[in-house]
N, CA and C of each residue as an Amber inpcrd file, in Angstrom:
protein
   375
 -44.9820000  22.6410000 232.0530000 -44.8490000  21.2400000 232.4330000
 -45.7410000  20.3860000 231.5440000 -45.1690000  19.3610000 230.9940000
 -45.9500000  18.4120000 230.1980000 -45.8480000  17.0370000 230.8400000
 -46.9720000  16.3460000 230.8560000 -47.0290000  15.0220000 231.4500000
 -47.4860000  14.0140000 230.4190000 -46.8830000  12.8490000 230.4590000
 -47.2970000  11.7690000 229.5790000 -47.5080000  10.5190000 230.4190000
 -48.7440000  10.0630000 230.4350000 -49.0920000   8.8660000 231.1890000
 -49.1870000   7.6750000 230.2520000 -48.6980000   6.5390000 230.6990000
 -48.7850000   5.3340000 229.8980000 -48.7070000   4.1130000 230.8140000
 -49.0090000   2.9630000 230.2340000 -48.9610000   1.7210000 230.9870000
 -50.3080000   1.0630000 231.1970000 -51.3770000   1.7100000 230.7480000
 -52.6900000   1.1150000 230.8970000 -52.8620000  -0.0820000 229.9770000
 -53.9740000  -0.7730000 230.1390000 -54.2540000  -1.9270000 229.3090000
 -55.4060000  -2.7320000 229.8530000 -55.5470000  -3.9140000 229.2970000
 -56.6040000  -4.8480000 229.6980000 -55.9840000  -5.9360000 230.5750000
 -56.5920000  -6.1650000 231.7220000 -56.0670000  -7.1620000 232.6520000
 -57.2370000  -7.8750000 233.3050000 -57.0340000  -9.1200000 233.6730000
 -58.0790000  -9.8630000 234.3610000 -58.1310000  -9.4610000 235.8310000
 -59.2720000  -9.6390000 236.4190000 -59.4200000  -9.3560000 237.8470000
 -58.3870000 -10.1420000 238.6440000 -57.7940000  -9.4600000 239.6040000
 -56.7340000 -10.0710000 240.3960000 -55.3480000  -9.8050000 239.8590000
 -55.2850000  -9.2800000 238.6490000 -54.0100000  -9.0010000 238.0290000
 -53.4010000  -7.6730000 238.4710000 -52.2890000  -7.3200000 237.8400000
 -51.5430000  -6.1210000 238.2100000 -51.1480000  -5.3190000 236.9810000
 -51.0040000  -4.0260000 237.1830000 -50.4910000  -3.1130000 236.1700000
 -49.6790000  -2.0430000 236.8690000 -48.7290000  -1.4880000 236.1440000
 -47.9980000  -0.3310000 236.6490000 -48.1290000   0.7990000 235.6410000
 -48.6650000   1.9040000 236.1020000 -48.7760000   3.1050000 235.2860000
 -47.5650000   3.9910000 235.5360000 -47.1500000   4.6810000 234.4920000
 -46.0430000   5.6230000 234.5980000 -46.4930000   6.9910000 234.1390000
 -45.8740000   8.0060000 234.6950000 -46.1800000   9.3910000 234.3340000
 -44.8520000  10.1360000 234.2130000 -44.4850000  10.4500000 232.9790000
 -43.2290000  11.1420000 232.7240000 -43.4770000  12.6390000 232.6260000
 -42.7010000  13.4020000 233.3710000 -42.8930000  14.8490000 233.4310000
 -41.7090000  15.5800000 232.8300000 -41.9980000  16.6730000 232.1590000
 -40.9350000  17.5380000 231.6490000 -40.5920000  18.5650000 232.7100000
 -39.4970000  19.2790000 232.5210000 -39.1530000  20.3440000 233.4460000
 -38.2060000  19.9030000 234.5320000 -37.7290000  20.8640000 235.2970000
 -36.7010000  20.5950000 236.3000000 -37.1940000  20.7200000 237.7280000
 -38.4980000  20.8810000 237.8980000 -39.0240000  21.0950000 239.2440000
 -39.7890000  19.9010000 239.7790000 -39.6880000  18.7650000 239.1120000
 -40.5060000  17.6080000 239.4640000 -40.3300000  17.2060000 240.9210000
 -39.1050000  17.2620000 241.4220000 -38.8550000  16.7880000 242.7810000
 -39.6190000  17.5980000 243.8210000 -39.9610000  18.8220000 243.4940000
 -40.6760000  19.6730000 244.4390000 -42.1890000  19.6420000 244.2500000
 -42.6340000  18.8880000 243.2630000 -44.0540000  18.8580000 242.9510000
 -44.7550000  17.6720000 243.6040000 -45.9900000  17.8850000 243.9510000
 -46.8450000  16.7750000 244.3490000 -47.3600000  16.1100000 243.0830000
 -47.2580000  14.8020000 243.0300000 -47.8110000  14.0580000 241.9090000
 -48.9880000  13.2380000 242.4130000 -50.0330000  13.2150000 241.6250000
 -51.2330000  12.4850000 242.0120000 -51.7860000  11.7140000 240.8270000
 -52.5510000  10.7070000 241.1640000 -53.2920000   9.9450000 240.1650000
 -54.7750000  10.0750000 240.4810000 -55.5310000  10.3280000 239.4360000
 -56.9860000  10.3560000 239.5130000 -57.5220000   9.3840000 238.4700000
 -58.7760000   9.0380000 238.5910000 -59.3810000   8.1690000 237.5880000
 -60.8190000   8.6010000 237.3450000 -61.2890000   8.2710000 236.1560000
 -62.6600000   8.6180000 235.7960000 -63.2660000   7.4950000 234.9930000
 -64.3190000   6.9160000 235.5250000 -65.0690000   5.8780000 234.8290000
 -66.2260000   6.5340000 234.0790000 -66.7250000   5.9000000 233.0260000
 -67.8370000   6.4930000 232.2510000 -69.0250000   6.8240000 233.1350000
 -69.5010000   8.0470000 233.0080000 -70.6510000   8.4780000 233.7800000
 -70.3430000   8.9160000 235.1890000 -69.0850000   8.7950000 235.5810000
 -68.6920000   9.1790000 236.9470000 -67.8190000  10.4190000 236.9350000
 -67.7420000  11.0520000 238.0780000 -66.8340000  12.1710000 238.2170000
 -65.4020000  11.6570000 238.4010000 -64.4600000  12.5280000 238.1090000
 -63.0660000  12.1770000 238.3300000 -62.8220000  12.0350000 239.8250000
 -62.1640000  10.9580000 240.2060000 -61.9410000  10.7140000 241.6250000
 -60.4600000  10.5200000 241.9420000 -60.1130000  10.9070000 243.1360000
 -58.7490000  10.7940000 243.6240000 -58.3810000   9.3350000 243.8370000
 -57.1460000   8.9980000 243.4850000 -56.6460000   7.6440000 243.7120000
 -55.4890000   7.6600000 244.7050000 -54.4430000   8.4390000 244.3900000
 -53.2660000   8.4630000 245.2490000 -52.4560000   9.7180000 244.9710000
 -51.6430000  10.1160000 245.9440000 -50.7780000  11.2760000 245.7810000
 -49.4870000  11.0620000 246.5480000 -48.4310000  11.7100000 246.0640000
 -47.1120000  11.6380000 246.6810000 -46.5770000  13.0570000 246.7190000
 -46.4700000  13.6160000 247.8960000 -46.0450000  14.9970000 248.0120000
 -44.5520000  15.1230000 247.7280000 -44.1930000  16.2120000 247.0490000
 -42.7960000  16.4590000 246.7640000 -42.0470000  16.8910000 248.0070000
 -42.7040000  17.6640000 248.8530000 -42.0790000  18.1150000 250.0930000
 -42.4730000  17.1750000 251.2200000 -41.5120000  16.4940000 251.7730000
 -41.8060000  15.5760000 252.8790000 -41.9810000  14.1450000 252.4450000
 -42.4470000  13.9460000 251.2310000 -42.5480000  12.5950000 250.7200000
 -43.7070000  11.7890000 251.2430000 -44.7180000  12.4210000 251.8160000
 -45.8690000  11.6660000 252.3210000 -46.7340000  11.1670000 251.1830000
 -47.3730000  10.0350000 251.3960000 -48.2740000   9.4650000 250.4020000
 -49.6900000   9.3880000 250.9590000 -50.6390000   9.4520000 250.0470000
 -52.0490000   9.4520000 250.4120000 -52.7890000   8.5610000 249.4310000
 -53.8020000   7.8700000 249.9280000 -54.5600000   6.9440000 249.0920000
 -56.0520000   7.0750000 249.3470000 -56.8110000   6.8250000 248.3050000
 -58.2430000   6.6740000 248.4920000 -58.4960000   5.3610000 249.2290000
 -59.5230000   5.3400000 250.0390000 -59.8270000   4.1290000 250.7980000
 -60.0320000   2.9250000 249.8830000 -60.5810000   3.1610000 248.7090000
 -60.9140000   2.0710000 247.7960000 -59.6870000   1.3610000 247.2290000
 -58.5240000   2.0010000 247.3070000 -57.3140000   1.3860000 246.7290000
 -56.2420000   1.1120000 247.7650000 -56.4570000   1.5670000 248.9890000
 -55.4580000   1.4020000 250.0390000 -55.1520000  -0.0800000 250.2410000
 -53.8720000  -0.4030000 250.2690000 -53.4490000  -1.7890000 250.4350000
 -53.2900000  -2.5460000 249.1270000 -53.8120000  -1.9730000 248.0430000
 -53.6990000  -2.6250000 246.7310000 -52.8210000  -1.8250000 245.7720000
 -52.8930000  -0.5140000 245.8660000 -52.1360000   0.3640000 244.9710000
 -50.9830000   0.9990000 245.7380000 -49.8820000   1.2610000 245.0220000
 -48.7360000   1.9390000 245.6130000 -48.2530000   3.0260000 244.6670000
 -48.1780000   4.2400000 245.1780000 -47.6480000   5.3440000 244.3980000
 -46.1760000   5.5230000 244.7510000 -45.3860000   5.8010000 243.7330000
 -43.9620000   6.0260000 243.9500000 -43.4620000   7.0430000 242.9370000
 -42.2300000   7.4560000 243.1060000 -41.6630000   8.4240000 242.1810000
 -40.1620000   8.2340000 242.0950000 -39.6070000   8.5760000 240.9500000
 -38.1670000   8.5900000 240.7330000 -37.8180000   9.9940000 240.2630000
 -37.3640000  10.8180000 241.1840000 -37.1060000  12.2180000 240.8340000
 -35.9820000  12.3510000 239.8200000 -35.0390000  11.4310000 239.8310000
 -33.9360000  11.4950000 238.8620000 -34.4360000  11.2900000 237.4340000
 -35.5450000  10.5630000 237.3150000 -36.1200000  10.3030000 235.9920000
 -37.3340000  11.1690000 235.7030000 -37.6830000  12.0510000 236.6470000
 -38.8790000  12.8860000 236.4710000 -40.1140000  12.0280000 236.1730000
 -40.2420000  10.9410000 236.8750000 -41.3060000   9.9930000 236.5800000
 -41.9960000   9.5360000 237.8620000 -43.3090000   9.4710000 237.7860000
 -44.1000000   8.9110000 238.8630000 -44.7270000   7.6020000 238.4170000
 -45.0800000   6.7790000 239.3960000 -45.6120000   5.4580000 239.0880000
 -46.8280000   5.1620000 239.9600000 -47.6740000   4.3030000 239.4440000
 -48.7790000   3.7800000 240.2380000 -48.8220000   2.2750000 240.0140000
 -48.4060000   1.5430000 241.0090000 -48.4430000   0.0830000 240.9450000
 -49.8110000  -0.3600000 241.4600000 -50.5170000  -1.0990000 240.6270000
 -51.8760000  -1.5240000 240.9560000 -51.9260000  -3.0480000 241.0250000
 -52.1680000  -3.5550000 242.2080000 -52.2900000  -4.9960000 242.4290000
 -53.7350000  -5.3540000 242.7620000 -54.0340000  -6.6320000 242.6660000
 -55.3670000  -7.1380000 243.0150000 -56.4620000  -6.3180000 242.3580000
 -56.3060000  -6.0870000 241.0840000 -57.2500000  -5.2310000 240.3740000
 -58.6430000  -5.8410000 240.3340000 -59.6180000  -4.9660000 240.3740000
 -61.0340000  -5.3510000 240.3790000 -61.7320000  -4.7050000 239.1930000
 -62.8320000  -5.2730000 238.7430000 -63.5720000  -4.6370000 237.6430000
 -63.9340000  -3.1860000 237.9380000 -64.1960000  -2.8670000 239.1790000
 -64.5600000  -1.4880000 239.5200000 -63.3790000  -0.5220000 239.4500000
 -62.1730000  -1.0300000 239.2130000 -61.0240000  -0.1590000 238.9850000
 -60.9460000   0.3090000 237.5340000 -61.8130000  -0.2210000 236.6890000
 -61.8320000   0.1710000 235.2860000 -62.1340000   1.6570000 235.1470000
 -61.2440000   2.3620000 234.4660000 -61.3820000   3.8150000 234.3100000
 -60.2380000   4.3300000 233.4500000 -60.3460000   5.5760000 233.0690000
 -59.2030000   6.2890000 232.5030000 -58.4400000   6.8910000 233.6800000
 -57.1680000   6.6180000 233.7310000 -56.3290000   7.0940000 234.8290000
 -55.5050000   8.2830000 234.3490000 -55.5120000   9.3370000 235.1450000
 -54.7980000  10.5610000 234.8360000 -53.7530000  10.8420000 235.9090000
 -52.5940000  11.3160000 235.4790000 -51.6360000  11.8290000 236.4500000
 -51.6760000  13.3540000 236.4210000 -51.3390000  13.9320000 237.5250000
 -51.3580000  15.3810000 237.6550000 -50.2470000  15.8060000 238.6020000
 -49.6940000  16.9780000 238.3610000 -48.6730000  17.5180000 239.2460000
 -48.9300000  18.9900000 239.5020000 -48.4220000  19.4240000 240.6190000
 -48.4460000  20.8460000 240.9440000 -47.4740000  21.0710000 242.0940000
 -46.8690000  22.2290000 242.1160000 -45.9060000  22.5330000 243.1720000
 -46.5250000  23.2810000 244.3430000 -47.8050000  23.5940000 244.2350000
 -48.4420000  24.4290000 245.2660000 -49.6050000  23.7490000 245.9610000
 -49.5920000  22.4280000 245.9850000 -50.7050000  21.7080000 246.6010000
 -50.5310000  21.6920000 248.1170000 -51.4850000  22.2520000 248.8180000
 -51.4190000  22.2290000 250.2750000 -52.0150000  20.9190000 250.7840000
 -51.6840000  20.5760000 252.0090000 -52.0500000  19.2790000 252.5500000
 -53.5600000  19.0410000 252.4890000 -54.3170000  20.0390000 252.8070000
 -55.7720000  19.8680000 252.8490000 -56.3920000  19.7000000 251.4710000
 -55.6430000  19.9590000 250.4160000 -56.1800000  19.8890000 249.0510000
 -55.6010000  18.7550000 248.2290000 -54.8220000  17.8910000 248.8390000
 -54.0770000  16.8940000 248.0670000 -55.0130000  15.9360000 247.3330000
 -56.2320000  15.7680000 247.8190000 -57.1770000  14.8510000 247.1800000
 -58.1300000  15.5510000 246.2090000 -57.9280000  16.8300000 245.9790000
 -58.8340000  17.5960000 245.1350000 -58.2470000  17.8230000 243.7520000
 -58.9940000  17.4760000 242.7190000 -58.4800000  17.6280000 241.3600000
 -58.2100000  19.0880000 241.0200000 -58.9730000  19.9900000 241.5930000
 -58.7950000  21.4050000 241.2540000 -57.4970000  21.9730000 241.8090000
 -56.8140000  21.2290000 242.6670000 -55.5450000  21.7000000 243.2380000
 -54.3750000  21.5110000 242.2780000 -54.5820000  20.7720000 241.1940000
 -53.4940000  20.4250000 240.2850000 -53.6230000  21.1810000 238.9780000
 -52.5490000  21.8170000 238.5890000 -52.5630000  22.6320000 237.3780000
 -52.2150000  21.8240000 236.1280000 -51.3470000  20.8630000 236.2490000
 -50.8380000  20.1510000 235.0750000 -51.3440000  18.7070000 235.0600000
 -51.8400000  18.3070000 233.8890000 -52.4600000  16.9940000 233.7490000
 -51.9090000  16.2510000 232.5440000 -51.7960000  14.9360000 232.6910000
 -51.4770000  14.0890000 231.5620000 -52.7240000  13.7590000 230.7670000
 -52.5430000  13.0360000 229.6790000 -53.6340000  12.7900000 228.7470000
 -54.5320000  11.6360000 229.1480000 -54.1460000  10.8560000 230.1270000
 -54.9740000   9.7310000 230.5470000 -54.5760000   8.4430000 229.8670000
 -54.7220000   7.3540000 230.5960000 -54.4490000   6.0340000 230.0430000
 -55.5440000   5.0840000 230.5330000 -56.0750000   4.2970000 229.6280000
 -57.2180000   3.4450000 229.9350000 -56.7730000   2.1800000 230.6600000
 -57.4480000   1.8940000 231.7430000 -57.2620000   0.6240000 232.4570000
 -58.5960000  -0.1020000 232.4450000 -58.5970000  -1.3130000 231.9370000
 -59.8070000  -2.1280000 231.8870000 -59.5460000  -3.4420000 232.5940000
 -60.3880000  -3.7330000 233.5810000 -60.2460000  -4.9610000 234.3560000
 -61.4410000  -5.8460000 234.0620000 -61.1850000  -7.0040000 233.5130000
 -62.2700000  -7.9270000 233.1710000 -62.5220000  -8.8940000 234.3180000
 -63.7780000  -9.2740000 234.4490000 -64.1460000 -10.1800000 235.5530000
 -64.0280000 -11.6310000 235.1380000
């Protein structure tokens, strides 16, 4: 499985961006897709996830109500719509997928085997 994340950029606080994550392979619909982010000097942190089985979504408290994760299985693509962006959202954003993520591990980076290359999001104040 190969993932390609894109859509990052520079945006003013309060603005919006949509990140995309294109996946290769034919098993995307059964995979959990997640977004993580990492700011300089910080550990990689969970942002959002969309389970392939059941379709449940999960969000970090810091982005709940502002970010929306979605997926288009026909296009093998996941999305992260980010509204009301804040300077503290500045980070490199990574998408990840795996078909074996259990519910209790959906927020853990170690649960995901396949990762995209990351896309930079910078929010200016």
